[in-house]
DRENGUDO-429720 format. One line per 3 residues: number of its first residue (from 1); for each residue x, y negated, z negated of C-alpha. Coordinates in nm, 2 decimals. Layout:
NUM> X:Y:Z  ...
END
This chain:
1> 0.00:-0.01:0.00  0.12:-0.34:0.12  0.21:-0.56:-0.19
4> -0.03:-0.85:-0.27  0.02:-1.22:-0.21  0.20:-1.28:-0.51
7> 0.39:-0.97:-0.64  0.68:-0.97:-0.41  1.00:-1.19:-0.35
10> 1.10:-1.18:0.01  1.00:-0.98:0.33  1.20:-0.98:0.64
13> 1.16:-0.84:1.00  1.41:-0.84:1.28  1.15:-0.91:1.57
16> 1.42:-0.83:1.83  1.80:-0.87:1.82  2.01:-0.84:2.14
19> 2.25:-1.04:2.38  1.89:-1.12:2.58  1.70:-1.26:2.29
22> 1.66:-1.30:1.90  1.39:-1.37:1.67  1.37:-1.31:1.30
25> 1.07:-1.33:1.06  1.11:-1.42:0.69  0.83:-1.46:0.46
28> 0.76:-1.53:0.08  0.41:-1.58:-0.09  0.44:-1.94:0.01
31> 0.63:-1.96:0.31  0.65:-1.80:0.65  0.95:-1.88:0.86
34> 1.08:-1.78:1.22  1.46:-1.81:1.28  1.52:-1.85:1.66
37> 1.27:-1.80:1.94  1.49:-1.64:2.21  1.16:-1.49:2.39
40> 0.86:-1.63:2.57  0.60:-1.77:2.36  0.37:-1.49:2.43
43> 0.64:-1.23:2.37  0.71:-1.37:2.04  0.34:-1.38:1.94
46> 0.31:-0.99:2.04  0.62:-0.93:1.83  0.46:-1.08:1.54
49> 0.13:-0.90:1.59  0.34:-0.57:1.58  0.40:-0.64:1.19
52> 0.07:-0.78:1.13  0.17:-1.15:1.12  0.04:-1.45:1.36
55> 0.23:-1.72:1.49  -0.02:-1.97:1.38  0.07:-1.91:1.02
58> 0.44:-2.01:1.07  0.54:-2.29:0.88  0.88:-2.36:1.00
61> 1.15:-2.26:1.28  1.51:-2.25:1.22  1.74:-2.28:1.49
64> 2.07:-2.14:1.49  2.20:-2.30:1.83  2.11:-2.39:2.17
67> 2.18:-2.07:2.38  1.89:-1.96:2.56  1.88:-1.63:2.39
70> 1.77:-1.82:2.09  1.58:-2.11:2.20  1.38:-1.96:2.53
73> 1.03:-2.00:2.36  1.09:-2.29:2.14  0.92:-2.55:2.36
76> 0.61:-2.35:2.42  0.56:-2.28:2.05  0.65:-2.63:1.93
79> 0.36:-2.76:2.17  0.13:-2.51:2.11  0.14:-2.46:1.70
82> 0.19:-2.72:1.42  0.54:-2.61:1.29  0.82:-2.80:1.17
85> 1.18:-2.72:1.32  1.52:-2.74:1.19  1.85:-2.77:1.37
88> 2.15:-3.00:1.30  2.21:-3.29:1.48  2.47:-3.16:1.74
91> 2.23:-2.88:1.83  1.93:-3.09:1.90  2.16:-3.30:2.12
94> 2.26:-3.01:2.29  1.88:-2.87:2.33  1.82:-3.19:2.52
97> 1.53:-3.14:2.76  1.58:-2.75:2.79  1.28:-2.69:2.59
100> 1.08:-2.96:2.75  0.89:-3.22:2.51  0.90:-3.16:2.16
103> 0.73:-3.40:1.92  1.00:-3.60:1.74  0.80:-3.58:1.41
106> 0.85:-3.20:1.41  1.23:-3.22:1.47  1.40:-3.19:1.12
109> 1.78:-3.26:1.09  1.97:-3.00:0.85  2.34:-3.01:0.89
112> 2.58:-2.73:0.81  2.66:-2.67:0.44  2.29:-2.80:0.33
115> 2.05:-2.63:0.10  1.69:-2.70:0.17  1.40:-2.61:-0.05
118> 1.07:-2.52:0.12  0.78:-2.43:-0.13  0.93:-2.11:-0.30
121> 1.24:-2.03:-0.10  1.57:-2.21:-0.07  1.80:-2.20:0.27
124> 2.12:-2.23:0.27  2.30:-2.33:0.62  2.65:-2.23:0.70
127> 2.89:-2.28:1.00  3.00:-2.01:1.22  3.26:-2.01:1.50
130> 3.08:-1.98:1.84  3.11:-2.14:2.18  2.81:-2.39:2.10
133> 2.77:-2.73:2.02  2.76:-2.68:1.64  2.64:-2.33:1.55
136> 2.52:-2.26:1.23  2.34:-1.95:1.05  2.13:-1.91:0.75
139> 2.09:-1.74:0.40  1.73:-1.72:0.25  1.73:-1.70:-0.14
142> 1.44:-1.64:-0.37  1.44:-1.48:-0.72  1.78:-1.42:-0.74
145> 1.77:-1.21:-0.41  1.91:-1.32:-0.07  1.87:-1.23:0.28
148> 2.18:-1.33:0.52  2.20:-1.37:0.89  2.53:-1.36:1.04
151> 2.55:-1.32:1.41  2.70:-1.52:1.71  3.06:-1.57:1.56
154> 3.40:-1.48:1.69  3.53:-1.39:1.33  3.39:-1.41:0.96
157> 3.63:-1.66:0.76  3.73:-1.58:0.40  3.50:-1.88:0.29
160> 3.21:-1.73:0.47  3.28:-1.37:0.30  3.29:-1.51:-0.03
163> 2.99:-1.75:0.02  2.77:-1.44:0.15  2.91:-1.17:-0.02
166> 2.67:-0.94:-0.23  2.35:-1.04:-0.03  2.08:-0.81:-0.09
169> 1.99:-0.77:0.31  2.23:-0.83:0.58  2.18:-0.90:0.95
172> 2.53:-0.87:1.08  2.65:-0.90:1.44  2.77:-0.58:1.61
175> 2.80:-0.71:1.96  3.03:-0.49:2.15  3.24:-0.16:2.18
178> 3.59:-0.26:2.24  3.67:-0.02:2.49  3.34:-0.06:2.68
181> 3.40:-0.44:2.70  3.78:-0.41:2.82  3.67:-0.15:3.08
184> 3.34:-0.32:3.19  3.27:-0.51:3.48  3.27:-0.87:3.32
187> 3.53:-1.10:3.47  3.84:-1.12:3.27  3.75:-1.47:3.16
190> 3.43:-1.38:3.01  3.58:-1.09:2.82  3.84:-1.33:2.68
193> 3.56:-1.56:2.56  3.36:-1.26:2.41  3.67:-1.12:2.23
196> 3.80:-1.47:2.13  3.77:-1.66:1.80  3.44:-1.83:1.94
199> 3.28:-1.54:2.11  3.13:-1.25:1.92  3.22:-0.96:1.64
202> 3.29:-0.63:1.77  3.15:-0.30:1.61  3.50:-0.28:1.44
205> 3.50:-0.65:1.33  3.14:-0.60:1.20  3.25:-0.31:0.97
208> 3.56:-0.49:0.86  3.34:-0.80:0.75  3.07:-0.60:0.59
211> 3.33:-0.40:0.41  3.44:-0.73:0.21  3.09:-0.84:0.16
214> 2.87:-0.57:0.05  2.81:-0.56:-0.33  2.61:-0.39:-0.59
217> 2.29:-0.59:-0.47  2.32:-0.50:-0.14  2.05:-0.25:-0.02
220> 2.02:-0.30:0.37  2.25:-0.37:0.64  2.11:-0.44:0.99
223> 2.32:-0.43:1.31  2.23:-0.70:1.54  2.28:-0.90:1.86
226> 2.41:-0.59:2.05  2.54:-0.65:2.40  2.31:-0.47:2.67
229> 2.61:-0.44:2.89  2.90:-0.34:2.65  2.75:-0.14:2.36
232> 2.53:0.13:2.24  2.29:0.16:1.95  2.47:0.50:1.89
235> 2.82:0.36:1.92  2.76:0.06:1.71  2.61:0.28:1.43
238> 2.87:0.54:1.45  3.16:0.31:1.45  3.00:0.10:1.16
241> 2.93:0.42:0.97  3.27:0.56:1.00  3.48:0.24:0.91
244> 3.25:0.16:0.63  3.28:0.49:0.47  3.67:0.48:0.55
247> 3.66:0.14:0.32  3.49:0.34:0.03  3.15:0.21:0.10
250> 2.84:0.45:0.00  2.66:0.41:0.34  2.30:0.54:0.32
253> 2.36:0.63:-0.04  2.39:0.29:-0.22  2.28:0.10:0.09
256> 2.11:0.21:0.43  2.27:0.13:0.76  1.99:0.01:1.02
259> 1.96:-0.06:1.38  1.78:-0.33:1.54  1.60:-0.34:1.87
262> 1.60:-0.55:2.19  1.21:-0.51:2.21  1.06:-0.33:1.91
265> 1.06:-0.53:1.55  1.20:-0.37:1.27  0.96:-0.28:0.98
268> 0.85:-0.55:0.75  1.10:-0.49:0.47  1.04:-0.62:0.12
271> 1.35:-0.72:-0.09
END
């Protein structure tokens, strides 16, 4: 039986996560939040319906950066629904007219390093290293529980590892298999971009970062933003599983390792 409106802390669902599109849903008893809108408005409505939720109930949308796999449906949703949107100033400038007209009254600025309280939840923004104007991701905090989103980054700094460690739930980028990328059909310039400090985390890098951030509170780790060209779910999962266990982590014992999907939402998980 699903918990009633007041007896849970936070729920999350990765509506979809891949190199083609990204959207994540977070709710508390008082807030319903979407992070990124990397699909058409209709697709996002359909994805929410699959977990029993509706776009008209969303209070806020948080944008991580201006790449199309994170903002594709933003303009449509902004015009159709009465929803506040948050991004930093450089990201708003980079979005420009890509999403068509958005009501300036709905365009809120949240800079890197800020903590914003909305109703019963705190949102911490933090910088990542990616080839966008000013990319930032978010950690959601309520009742001493934390859901951390960390994708679209070329590396995880020591500062971030300290800031985000011991979260209850992580969404971590596991973008590519190193051998598949190196042997694949991408031009060398694109391979260099993906492998660089402003690119994406490989399966190996994901496992290494998580080995230094998982703590006693951690219950779930989701592998996200997989490349459709240079990765497979099975490879990402097995690589992370093997390397995490090599680092002494109790994978699928003290916490579970979970996949995300480019099309289907993950179950609505209660922290």
